[in-house]
PAFIPA-493896 format. One line per field, with one value per residue (C-alpha): residue number from 1; x, y, z. Coordinates in nm, 4 decimals. Each point is the difference from the previous one (the first is absolute). Layout:
! PAFIPA-493896
fimi: NUM,...
c1: X,...
c2: Y,...
c3: Z,...
END
This chain:
! PAFIPA-493896
fimi: 1,2,3,4,5,6,7,8,9,10,11,12,13,14,15,16,17,18,19,20,21,22,23,24,25,26,27,28,29,30,31,32,33,34,35,36,37,38,39,40,41,42,43,44,45,46,47,48,49,50,51,52,53,54,55,56,57,58,59,60,61,62,63,64,65,66,67,68,69,70,71,72,73,74,75,76,77,78,79,80,81,82,83,84,85,86,87,88,89,90,91,92,93,94,95,96,97,98,99,100,101,102,103,104,105,106,107,108,109,110,111,112,113,114,115,116,117,118,119,120,121,122,123,124,125,126,127,128,129,130,131,132,133,134,135,136,137,138,139,140,141,142,143,144,145,146,147,148,149,150,151,152,153,154,155,156,157,158,159,160,161,162,163,164,165,166,167,168,169,170,171,172,173,174,175,176,177,178,179
c1: -20.0028,0.0530,0.2652,0.1849,-0.0033,0.1155,0.2724,0.1180,0.0086,0.1935,0.2599,0.0306,0.0407,0.2658,0.1930,-0.0261,0.1202,0.2903,0.1107,-0.0288,0.2074,0.2675,0.0089,0.0422,0.2769,0.2087,0.2393,0.1081,0.3581,0.0653,0.1787,0.2293,0.1908,0.3752,0.0439,-0.2452,0.1838,0.3348,-0.1493,-0.1593,0.3266,0.1641,-0.2013,-0.0509,0.2450,-0.1652,0.0739,-0.1521,-0.2031,-0.0511,-0.2451,0.1374,-0.2805,-0.1393,-0.3585,0.0046,0.1395,-0.2678,0.1921,0.0479,-0.3785,-0.0353,0.2592,-0.1929,-0.3201,0.1322,0.3074,-0.0066,-0.3713,0.0640,-0.0404,0.3003,0.2273,-0.1373,0.0682,0.3641,0.0597,-0.1618,0.1836,0.3569,0.0288,-0.0959,-0.1824,0.0420,-0.1748,0.2239,-0.1123,0.3087,-0.1389,-0.0936,0.1036,0.0562,0.3572,0.1104,0.2784,0.1838,0.3360,0.0849,-0.0745,-0.2954,-0.1430,-0.1966,-0.2267,0.1918,-0.2320,0.0544,-0.2538,-0.3537,0.1130,0.3013,0.1457,0.0626,0.3663,-0.0874,-0.1772,0.3037,0.2298,-0.2196,-0.0224,0.3698,-0.1090,-0.1868,-0.3369,-0.2472,-0.3460,-0.1144,0.3187,0.0007,0.3003,0.1045,0.2249,0.1441,-0.0378,0.2944,-0.1494,0.2485,-0.1234,-0.0976,-0.1569,-0.1958,-0.2423,-0.1396,-0.3204,-0.3445,-0.0418,-0.3281,-0.0647,0.0973,0.3435,0.0594,-0.0799,0.3107,0.2281,-0.1493,0.0146,0.3621,0.1152,-0.2392,0.1023,0.3674,0.0954,0.2354,0.1980,0.0436,0.1760,-0.2941,0.0046,-0.3242,-0.0243,0.0600,-0.2541,-0.2617,0.0201,-0.1239,-0.2508,-0.3621,-0.2294,-0.3196,-0.1688
c2: -17.6769,0.3182,-0.1774,-0.1005,0.3590,0.1387,-0.2671,0.0767,0.3750,-0.0657,-0.2121,0.2572,0.2863,-0.1894,-0.0673,0.3630,0.1282,-0.2459,0.1134,0.3662,-0.0614,-0.1776,0.2866,0.2523,-0.1868,-0.0287,-0.2710,-0.2703,-0.1136,-0.2762,-0.2360,-0.2665,-0.2906,0.0405,-0.2472,0.1890,0.3285,-0.1569,-0.1498,0.3316,0.1846,-0.2219,0.1761,0.3450,0.1226,0.1612,0.0404,-0.2559,0.1000,-0.2760,0.0104,-0.2569,-0.0978,-0.2819,-0.1152,0.0784,0.3547,0.2534,0.3020,-0.1822,-0.0194,0.3680,0.0929,-0.2041,0.1792,0.3557,0.0249,-0.2480,0.0576,0.3708,0.0758,0.2367,-0.2587,-0.2779,0.2118,0.0578,-0.3665,-0.1193,0.2594,-0.0177,-0.3457,-0.3606,-0.0147,-0.3262,-0.1320,-0.2460,-0.1976,-0.0374,-0.3321,-0.1539,-0.3626,-0.0142,0.0094,0.2976,-0.0421,0.3226,0.0513,-0.3672,-0.0163,-0.1832,0.1876,-0.2192,0.0257,-0.0676,-0.1270,0.0771,-0.0685,0.0436,0.2514,0.0674,0.2426,-0.0139,0.0432,0.2553,0.2191,-0.0198,0.0929,0.2922,0.1317,-0.0457,-0.2438,0.2830,-0.1762,0.2787,0.0255,0.1815,0.0788,0.1169,-0.0532,0.1879,-0.1740,0.1614,-0.1358,-0.2369,-0.1335,0.1918,0.1333,0.3658,0.0152,-0.2129,0.2074,-0.1621,0.1128,0.1254,0.3056,0.1586,0.1062,0.3635,-0.0895,-0.2940,0.1895,0.2238,-0.2990,-0.2019,0.2999,0.0865,-0.3558,-0.0726,0.3049,-0.0786,0.3198,-0.1989,-0.1020,0.3604,0.0876,0.2032,-0.0175,-0.0979,0.3222,0.2168,-0.1943,0.0269,0.3798,-0.0303,-0.2802,0.0982,-0.2143,-0.1153,-0.0201
c3: -0.5197,0.2054,0.2076,-0.3146,-0.1284,0.3363,0.0190,-0.3564,0.0691,0.3223,-0.1783,-0.2809,0.2515,0.1943,-0.3220,-0.1054,0.3374,-0.0002,-0.3478,0.0941,0.3114,-0.2072,-0.2475,0.2825,0.1779,-0.3151,-0.1036,0.2374,0.0419,-0.2514,0.2389,-0.1420,0.1460,0.0249,-0.2842,-0.2233,0.0619,-0.0881,-0.3154,-0.1085,0.0550,-0.2626,-0.2701,0.1587,0.2624,0.2993,0.3677,0.2363,0.3036,0.2574,0.2881,0.2460,0.2363,0.2146,0.0422,0.3739,-0.0355,0.0934,-0.1323,-0.3322,-0.0335,0.0919,-0.2626,-0.2591,0.0947,0.0417,-0.2210,-0.2863,-0.0633,-0.0599,-0.3744,-0.0093,0.1625,-0.2227,-0.3075,0.1021,0.0802,-0.3243,-0.2127,0.1273,0.1557,-0.0235,0.3355,0.1900,0.3097,0.1786,0.3040,0.2213,0.1222,-0.3351,-0.0315,-0.3773,-0.1296,-0.2078,-0.2546,-0.0766,-0.1707,0.0290,0.3740,0.1510,0.2976,0.2400,0.3005,0.3211,0.2753,0.3671,0.2706,-0.1310,-0.2593,-0.2155,-0.2498,-0.3689,-0.0930,-0.2682,0.2570,0.2294,-0.2908,-0.1097,0.3565,0.0793,0.2743,0.1752,0.0089,0.0650,-0.1533,-0.1950,-0.1904,-0.3580,-0.2227,-0.3115,-0.2538,-0.3112,-0.3526,0.0565,0.3276,0.2165,0.3320,-0.0040,0.3438,0.2468,0.2094,0.3139,0.1657,-0.0833,-0.2216,-0.1004,-0.3589,0.0593,0.1405,-0.2366,-0.3226,-0.0051,0.0681,-0.2851,-0.2341,0.0914,-0.0643,-0.2871,-0.2001,0.0626,0.1856,0.2233,-0.3144,-0.1086,0.3241,0.1304,0.3774,0.1720,0.2041,-0.3081,-0.2044,0.2761,-0.0298,-0.3602,0.0592,-0.0609,0.2060,-0.1710,0.3427
END
């Protein structure tokens, strides 16, 4: 009977600690598929943020752990964008604007045509891509960025400062870092 009580208390404590940790870390990025983001934008226009990654990319995993898990970054991505995770080596077709994008195999690997199109055939991982509400390219950004350096970029684009003709360097002078 004592073992059962100790076991129950242990399980309860673990659950409590897990919920407290979730509450402290804040909201997570609400990742969508590319197709889901396109579908959602039919009813509510929003910019699209795409994290183009591969399963073997170490820096992609570090960016997931250090950047996208940050509550301030997650809040920006969830508020201003439809955030998409897109595996550049996925094998499923994607139909977009009447075009079917396919996986193109080569050797043991391959690349998805949509990833190549989003990255302007500059296949580098991680690369994040920002699209406007009409699915036009705003900016692809290759390379790893931590939360502190990624936050101002996502805020600048998310809040639409680039549309208002505000230059990046001028906007950075007014940016107040939450870090």
